[in-house]
N, C-alpha and C positions, 0 to 999 in steps of 0.2 A: 557801307561795307557790312559783311555778315554779322549779325548780332547773336552772340554766344551766351547772353546772360541767362537764358532758360537752361542752357546746358551746365553753366556753373551752379545754378540753383540746384539742379539734379545731383551734381558733385556734392554740393554742401549737405544734402539729405543723406549722402553716403558717408561722409566723414563725420557728421555731427552726432554726438552721443544721444541715443534715444533715451526716453525716460526709464525704461527697464534696465538699460546698462548703467545709467547713473545711479539707480536705486540699488543695483547689485554692488557696485563700488562703494556706495555709502554704507551698506550692510557690512562689507569688509572692513571699512574704516570704523564703524561703531564697534564691531567685535574687539578690535584692538583698544579702544577707549575703555570698554568694560573690563579687559584684562588689566590694563594699567591701573584703573580705579581699585580693582580687587587686590592688586599687589600693594598698593600704598595702604589700603585698608588693613590687610592682614600682616605684611612684612615691615611696613614703615609707618606704623600709626602715629608716631610722634613727628613726622615730616609733614610739610604742607601737601595737602591732596591736590594734584593738578587739575586745572580746567583745560578745555579744548576749544579751538576754533579753526574751521576749515580755512584754507587759503589756496591761492593759486587758480588755475584754469577752470576748475570745478565751480569756483565762485563767481567767475565772470563769463561763464557760458561760452568759453573760447576752447574748451578741450575737444580733441579730435580723436577718432578711432585710428589706432596705429596700423600699419600694414602688418599683417601676421608674418612672424619670423619662423623658419623652420631651422631647428637646432638639434644636434645629437646629444642625448643624455642617457647614459647607461646602456649604450648600444641601440637605442630606439630613437626615432625621429619624432620630435614633439613640435607642435604648433603653439607659439608663445605670443600673446597679446600684450605688448609692453605699455600699458597705461601707466601714467605717472601721476600719483595723487599726493597731495601735500595736506598734513594736518598738524597745526601748531599746538604744543604742549606748553601751558602757561602755569608757572608757580607764582602765585600772587602773595606778596609779603611785605615786610617793612624793613628788611635787612639791607644794610649797605653791602657794597661788593666785598669788603674785607670780612664781613660777618657771615657771609653765606658759605655753604658747602661748595667745594670746588666745581669747576665745569665739568671735569672728568667724572666726578661723583654723579652729577646729574645725568651724564650720558650712561654711566654704569647702571644707575637706577632703571633707566628705560630699557636698557639691553636685558637686564635681568627680568624685568616685568613681562617682556614679550618672548623671551627665550622659549623655544618650543612651539610657538604659535604656527610657525611653517617648518618645513623640513630643512630650510637653510638657516644658518645662524644670522642673527641681526648683523648688519654692517654698520660699524660705528664710524661714521664720516665726520669731517671737520664741523660741518654746518648742521647735521641731523643724524638720526638713527634711521637706516632704511630696513624696511621689512620686504623681502622678495617672496612672492607667492608662487606656486607650482605652474599656474597658468601664464606667467610671465609679467604680471602687473606688479608694481611695487608702491608702497606707501612710505613717503619721507616724513620723519617726525622731527622737525626743528623744535628745540627746547628754549623757552624765554623765561626770564625772571622779570616781573612787573612790580616795581615799587611805586612809581608814580604814573604820569600819563603815557609815557613811551616805553614799551617793553625793551629788554636786552636779550639779544640772541646769545646763547651759550656756544661760542665759536672757539673750537680746541685750538685753533693756531693764533687767532686774534684777540682772544679774551672776550669779555662781556662787550657786545657791540650793539649800539642802539639800533633797532630795526622794527618797523611797524607795518606788517602785512595787511592789517585792517585799513590803515591810512591809504595804501596802495589801492585797495578795492574801491574805497570811496573816491579817490582820485580818478580811477578808471571809469566808474559809473557816472561821474560828473562830466568827463570828457565825452563819454558815449551819448549821454542823453537818450534821444530817440534815434539815434543812427544805427539802426539794425544792419545796414549795409556794411559798416565798419566792422562789426562783429563778424560778419561773414568773411570780409576780406582777411582778418586775422586767422580765422580757421583755414582759409586757402592757403595763407602763408606757412601756417604750421604743417599743413598736410604736404606742401612742397618740401619743406625741410625734412619730414620724415621720409619722403620718396627719394631725396637726395642721399640720405644716410642708409636707406635701404639699398640703393645702387652702389654705394661706396661706403662700406661700414667703417673704413679706416679713418675717415675724416669727419669730424663732428661739426655740424652746423650751429649756428648761434641758438641759444635757448629760446623756448617759446615765449619767456618773460622778455627777452630782449626784442624779439620780433613783434611782440604786442606793442612795446613802447615806441618802437620805429614807425609802426603803422599808424598809431594814434597821432604821433607828432608830424607825420607826413601825409596824412589822409587827403585824398583829392576825391571830392564828391562829384558823382555823375549818375544820371538815371540809369545807366547801363553798368553793370558789374564788371564787364571785361574791360571797358575804358577805365572805369575807377580804379581797378586793380593795376592796370599798366601804368597809369599815371602816378599812382601812389609809389609804385617801385621806382619810377624815374625820380621822384622826389627824394626817396631813401637813397638812391645812388648818388645824387648830387650832394646830399648832406654828408654821406660817409666818404665821399671823394674830397670833400674840403677838409674833414678830420674824422679819422676813423674812431668814432666814440659814441657810446650810448650812456647818457647820464640817467641815473635813477631819479625819478621826479619826487620821491617821497623818502622819508627817513630810512637809511642815511642818504639824504639828497646830495646829488652831485657825484656820487660813487660812479666810476666808469665801469660799466658792466662788461666791456670788451677788454678790461685790463689783463685778464688771464686767458684770453682767447688767442690762439696762435695760428689760426688759418685765414688771416685777412685776405691774402691774394686769392686764395682759392674761393672764398665767399663772394668777393667782388667779381671773380670771373663767372661763377654760376648766376649771379644776380645780373650780370650783363647779358647772359645767355637767356635767362627767363625774359627779360625785356625784349631782347631780339625776336624770340619766338612769339611773344604777344604781339609784337608789331607786325609779324608776318600774319598772324591770325586776323588781326584787325584790317589788314589790307585785302584779305580774301573776300570775294563777293559771294562764295558759296559756303554755307555753314558746314557741310560735311567736310570740305577741304580745310576751313579754319579750325574745325574741332581736332583734326589731326595735330595741329601745332600745340593746341592746349594738352592733348595727350603726352606730347613729348616733354612737357613741363611737369605734368602730374602723375603720369604712369596709366596704367590700364584701368585704374579705379575711375578715372575720368571717361565716362562712356560717351560713344558716338552713336549708339544705336537709335537715339531719336532725333539725330541731326538731319536737317532737311538737305538733300542732295539737289538743290536748285539755286540759281543765281538771285540774289536780292537786288532791289533797285538801289542806287546810290542816293544817300541823303547826307551828303558830305557837309553841306551848309548847316544843317540843324545839329549835327553831332559836334561841330567844331565850336559851337557856342560855349564859352566859359572854359574852354580847354587850356591846358598848360601851354600847348603849342597850336599853330594854326590848324594842324591836323592831328588829332590825339593818337591816330594810329600810325603817324610818321615817325621817322628816326629823328 
């Protein structure tokens, strides 16, 4: 059946962050670091000067370019690019919990340090302080206190919570190894979630963090990206049908990341739709026709301009080798 791996690779080149974009976002992040260091040097010289460590998709090469959003602001239409960057702030010391300044105090320090950096006031969330920039991207600043090996997150609702983003990055890299295909699959899934939220902004899809864990735990390897993606989704669907749960693999290990997600039915429906469209694409003998199904999944960023409008020869025997079903394109 029609092989759309080359079209998926083109799509990946569209959604994957370029070096220039990564460098631009890192400059934005580093400017905040400088401002926070300056604040503690000048305004809080007797307090611990924090250190920083990048975390999230920028560190795992799974970040994707978001679909630009058009929004009204001040009577004018603006184009926003909602990149999401995470940068951990670490206070490294010897104080026990009862000896430290309060969690709210730590949050207040960071809010004070970065106030005025952008036109919007810092947003003090339970798990981080968020800085929103005029172009739409934001940087989340989770705050940690590290006394021993495992850092503790300053969570305004839950208190000091053991949490280790570095441990997750190490787990991720160990799971990935040399599986560059799996990194692409994660980017495809994140781009799909972004398209679903762009199409229906009232319903949130699972976070990129959740989609990353689901993809790693349910990865199906195949030489073709289209088959690997579809079969990975089938595995995810089967796992979530047994129990709608996604456990964090690292500290705090076992935490159900779906605990506060309230759109289970919606997500399972759009997941089933993704699989259905992928099955249609894999049954098609014509790459141009197959591409139209992938466009329904990913939107117009998935280009069909280079798709071949001709029928391919059937190689069902070769493609079925090692498949989760006798025909990986079948239902």
